[in-house]
C-alpha angles and dihedrals in degrees: 000000000000119000094246093052092046092051092046094056092043088049091051096045093049090048094052093043098048099025100105094045092046090049090054092049092047096049094045088046089057090050090051096048097109098020097133095048095042093047093049092048092048091050098045113023090102092048101058119113135202103261115235117214112259091002109162122231122243112257121257091244091054092050093048092048090052092049092049091049090050093053112013092176095063132067120226111239104178146003120217120198128188123208091229102094092211092060123095125242116249121216120188112218112177107312094335132089115215122194125216136184105266093218107036100027092229114152119245095182134226121344117278096223099090093130091049090048091053091049092052091044089056092047091048092050090053093043094053106022107019088248094301122141136200118359092357092069096076092056092042091052090054089052094050090045092052090047089051090053091050091046090053089054090047091054095049096041088047090057089057095043091048093058105108121235088229126035094211110141095239092055094044091048092053092060100036102051137042117262126202132216096040126140118245099271095045090044093053090047091050093047092046093053097040096047090043091053097050096041101037101100100041090040090053089053093048093048096042092050088049089056090050090051093047101050131044091210090058091048090049089049090059091057093047093049087053089054103256141098115261116249120260114268114267118245110267094014114157115260092225097058151337097263130280123177133172095222096075095151120124093241093059092044090054092048090059094055101098102157118128114270137197123250093259089224093122093045114079095225092166090061093044093050093048092048093047092052092049097044095046105059113188095028116155103179124025122185121191118196112217102236120252089233136013091254098045120105118260115244116212124187111207116198122188092178132060098280099274102069112091091187089065096049134090134174118217127190116214128193108251092215104043105016091234117151115253124169119009122197108191124175090240091058095053121106116261090253094053091046093052093044091051092047092049091050091059094033087069090067095030090240092125087076095042124233093339090055092048090051092051092048091050092047095051090046087057088046089052090055090054090048089056092047096048093040092052091046092052091046093051091050090050090050092048091050090050091051091050091053089056 
């Protein structure tokens, strides 16, 4: 059997086998395209203030005291500032995120986007686990991971199958642009080829990064390809993967930090925050971890991007007593394997390229859904024609 015929049938079988799962992942991926921005807007749009020129920010100690008074049963774990003076400050207390006026320290309360949060939680559950909960998630994650692998093969084999036998302009045009006035079969064929052509490269990146997120062996392969040994698995890491979430913003990361913390009274957080803001010009999001003890160093994450760009992020350790800079972990100082792994994590959602990248990832996810639809339609017509011949 010739290579092209072999690839075609493998392409078709993988498409039919994984089609429904891939369709679910594509459509939920579209729904999750702007999750971080929409969730933040839903939580805080009522909490924004008219910024006053030269208005000073409330001190970290004032903000922490207000958060503790708001919920005495919980321990603050982090403070997240945004450079935009009209934006509120977010303080993670336990599993909650409480918003405060950045200038007066008055407490607004929890975010207002509970309905939006529940919607995205449902979409995420379907995207990763096909809507399963509890013990069923591990099996569902294996299914979505296997479907991702088959989808990756479909994308690459599709690139080969798409390549026209002749590079004459008329033939190339027919499979690279939408044509009108076609009957159903020809229309589906035209859509399948055209959408596949324009979405092939970004879709391959989105799907490949999804495979890396789904399987430890794929993540380890990234490190080995970059010439280094993969890191040891973290305690409690999920068997199905090394992580991978769509909510990569600093606010959501802080909200998941629920370890016990010290009071922060011995740590001069006001001095640390002031120094971090001064020594990190161009920062957009700044997250201060409340130290685990009064003598522990203060970890500050400085983000010059929008919260989903690891190449624009650095973590700096400050002395709690003197405010002197200790350890600095900048993206540029990471090993090639860690750099690539971080980039692939946020390439899956397109966030590594900011809003433009998210838009591209959402668009090719929608394109992937149309590829499944047209591919299944073409396969059913082929099957019906085969049955008629019998």
